[in-house]
N, C-alpha and C positions, 0 to 999 in steps of 0.2 A: 717265598719261592725265589728270593734274591740269590740264594746259595746255589741254585741248580743251573747247570749249563743248558744250552740249546737243545742237545740231543735228549737230555733227561726231561726237559719240558715237552718235547715232541712224543716221548714215550709215555708220559703221563696223560697227555691228551688222547693218544691211541687207545690206552687202557680204559679211559673213561668212556670213550666212544663204543669200545666192545661191550662194556657193562650195560650201556644204554640200549644197544641193540639187543642184548639178551633179555632185558626186562621188557621191551616193547614189541619184540618179534620183527623189527624192521630190518631191511637188508642194508648193506653197505652203500648200494647205489642210492637208497632212499635217504640215508643220513649222512653220507660222506661228503656232500657238497653243502657249503654254507651259503648264506645270501650273498657273500663276497664272490663265490664261485659262479653265481647265476648272472645272466646278462642284466644290465641295469634296466630298471622299469622306466617306462616313459613317464615324463612328469608334466604337470599342468603348467600354466603360465607363471605361477607363483612358486614353482619348485616342488609342489606336492606330487605324490605318487598318482599316476593316472590309470592304475590297474582297473579300478572299478569302471571308470569311464570306458576303458578299452574293451572290457568284457560286455558291457551294455551296448556299445556300438556294434561289436561283432554279432551280438545276438540279434539286434534289430536288423542287420544286414541279411541274416540267414532266415528270418521268419518270412513265410510266404503268406500273402493275404488270404483270408478265409472267404471261399465262395459258397454262399448258402444255396444248396440245391433246390430247396423248397421254393425260393423266390425267383430263381434264375432259370429253372427248367421250363421249357416250352411243353407244357402238359398236353396241349392239343396236337402238337407234332408227335408226341409219344403215343397218344391215343390212336392217331391215324396210322402210325407204323404197326401198332398192335393189330388193328383192324385188318390191315393187308395180309396178315398171316393167319388171322383167326376167324374171319367171317367170310362168308360167301355173299355175293351180291344178292340184295333182296329180289325175289321173283314174285310179282303179284299172282301169277297163275298157281304157285305153290300154296299161297294163302287162300286162294280161291277154292282150291281142292280140299282145304282143311276147314273151311268155314263151317261146315255142317257139324264139325266136332266141338264147336264152341257153344257154350250155353247161351240162350237168349231169354232167360227168365226175367220177368219184369221186377222180381224181388232181388235187390242188390246183395251181392256176396258180402261176407264180413270184411274182406279187403276193400271193396267199393265203399262200404259205409264208413270205413275208417278214413279212407282217402278223402271222400266228401267232407267228413267232419273236419280234417285238418286243413282242407282248402279254404274253409271259412268264407264260402261264396255267399254274399249278401242277397236278400230278396230283390228280385227284378234285375240283378246283374246278368249280363250276357257272357256267354262262354265259347271259346274256340277249343275243341277237343281234337288234338292232332293224334293220329293212330288210333281211332276210336274203336276199331274192331267191331264186334257185334253190338256195341252200345253199353258196355258194362257201366260206364259213367253217364253217357248221353241219355239213356232212357230214364234213369231215376232223376237226373237233372230236369229233363223234360216234364216228368210227372210232378216235380216240385214248382213248375211254372217258369222255369228259365228258358230263354231263347238260346239255342245251341247250334253252332256250325260244327257238324261232326265229320271229320276228314279222315280218310284212309285211302291207301292205294289199291286196296282189294275190292273189287266190285262184288265179290262173293260175300265179304264180310258186311259191306253196306247193305246188300239185299237182305241178308239175315236181320240186321238191325231194323230195317224198314218194316219187316214182317212183325217184329216185336212192338214197334211203334203203332202199328195198325191195330194190334191186339188190345192196346190200352187207349186207343183214340187220342194220341198225342200229335199235335200239329206244330209244335214249336221247335222241333229238331230238324235241321236242314242238312241232309247228306251231301258230301262233296268228295269226289274221287281226286286224291291229291297225294303225291309223294313228298318226302322231305327234300329230295333233290331238285324238283321242279321249280319253275319260275312262279312263285306264289303270286306276285303282282299281276301276272298275266291271267291268273285264275280269279282275280278280284279280291285277294287277301291283301289287306292294306294296313299300314301302321295305325296303332291305336283303334283298331276295328272293334274290339271287344273289352269288357272289363277284366276278364280273367282268362288266361290260357292254361290248358292242362295237357299233359303228355303222360298217360299212365302206362308204364311198362312197354313203351313204344319207341324209345330212342335207341334203335339199332342202326346208327348212322356212321358213315365214314368219317364225317367232319363234325365232331361234337360241338365245337365253339360256334359254328355256323348255326347249328340247330338251336342251341341255347339262346343266341342273340336274335334269331328269327322270332322265337316265341316272345322274347322281351319286347322287341318292337311292336308286336301286334297288340299286346295287352296294355290297357290304360292303368290298371292298378296292381295286378298280381300275377305271378306265374307259379304253377305247381307241377312238378314231375316226379316220377320214381324211376330208380335205377337199382339193379341188384347190388348187393354187398359182395357177391361172388362174380364169377365170370359170366354167368348165364342163368336165366330162370330155369333151365333144364338141368342145372347143376346143383347137387346137394352137397353142401360144404362138409357135413359130418361123414357122408360116405367117402368123399374124396380124401379126407384126413385119414380115415380107416384104411384106405388103399395105399397110403404112403405118398399121396399127391397134394399135400397141403400147400406146398410151395407153387403149385400150378394155379391156384386161386388168384384171381385179379379183381380187387374192389373197384368196380366201374365207377361207383358214386364218387369216389375221392377225385377222379379226374374232373368231374363236373364242378365239385366244390372249388377245386384249385383254379380251374379256368374262370369261374365266376369271380373269384377273389382277385385275379389278375385284371379283371375288368372293373374292379372297384365295387362289386356286388357282394354283400354279406348275407348268404342265405340262412334260412332256418332248416334244421334237420331233425327228422323224427324216423322211426323204424316201424315197419309193418310186417308182422310174421304171417306167412301164408302156408298152409298145409296142402300137400297133394297126395292122394291115395292111389298109387299106381297098382294095377293088377295085371296078371299074366296068365296065359294058358299053360305054359310049360316053364320049367327051369331054364331051358335053352333060350326061350323067348325073353326071360328076365335078364339072363347074362348078356344077350345081344343088346338089349336096351341100355344096360349100364356100360357096356363097351362103347356104345355111341356117346354116352355122356363123358366118358373118359377122353374119347377122341376129340370131342368137341371142346372140352375145357382144357385139355392138356397137350393136344397135338402139336400146338404151335409153340409151346413154351418149355417142354421137357423132352429129353432124349428118348430114342427108341428103347434103350436098355430099361429105363425107368418105367416107361409105359408098359413094356412086356411084363415087368415085375408086378405092375398093378393088375394086369389081366390074371396073373397066377394067384394073387391075393383075393381076386374077385370070387373065384370059385369057393374058397373056404368061407369068405364073407356071406355069400349066398346060402351055403349050407347052414349057417347059424341065423340067418335073418329072412329067409323066404319061408312063409308058412301058409297053411290052407286058409282060404278066404271064406269065412262064415257068411258073407253077404253075397256070394257068387250067384249071378243071375239077376240081381237087383239093378235098377237104373244106376248108371255111373255119373249122371249129371252132364254128359257130353254127347247125348243122343245114342248111347250104346248101353251095354250091360257089363257089370263086373264079371271078372274072369276068375278062375279056379284058385289062383295063388296071389298073395299080396306080400308086401314088405312088412316085417314085424312092426316097425314104426313108420308113420307117414314121413314122406320127404318134406323137409322144411326149407323154404325159401324166404330169406329175409330181404325186404325191400327198403331202400332209403328214400324217404319222402323229403324232397328238397323244394323249398318254396322262397320266393323273394318278392318283395313289394317294390313298386316303382315310386 
């Protein structure tokens, strides 16, 4: 190249650059500047390039700290907010009026048998059964020889349970009218009062943490509860999904597990499936019943448009799933008789059995 002048050298470089761009598909802006044209890189204390260090530093400065929602969310506060928009205040008179529809058979249901099995109550252990209803647990536990304090805020429910206890001549179950919100100490309910506390399908409270810790304080050895895996025992998860309302389901039991974990309590969890055979006199009665289910489960968490769309789907769903009831006129197990129509498949409620030892 010694024989070429400066302009010839420049022309040669330009030709080489054009050939390179043609081969690589890059633009003049991408290849036209050399490292000499770029601003000098910062250097380390010994003159080395500090580009890598500069990149890492910038990256670290831009990264936001990760906040794990699972361990930082106040699950009880979320539960309480949800209850404000979802539930009506409990009314003892309502349950008094419904008490006659609840069974009082001294033979425990499949659900009660499974609950008692999982509760693992030892011989001669004492029990506090909160929200006892008509004695689904208290009566069979009394028959098994346990002393049971059976508490409920409905006098009608307690009276029905007392009738069942008289029928089987059980004298070790002691009814107590008591609500979740009352001052339990004023009613004589004290810490470490019994061996085992139970609350079967009864924790419909505004303050879930308070309810769980009350039970924990009273039990010397073990606490056993059940909560639905959906929004309510009146809610069928399959029907809600068929009606396009799967997002409206709220797994209540997860709140209890997370609240207990925040208290340093590691519960055991099992699941109990329970079937309900609803019957109806007319298609209109069935539609009204399922509309109430939609409103109860979804009213607080979905918009009006989505709820109206579910009502429209409901009529088509009932056309496919409402069938004649071959057992019409037979006892329904709740003090009445089965009606002319039934759902093709029983409603399925899944309960989460949650227990922890002290």
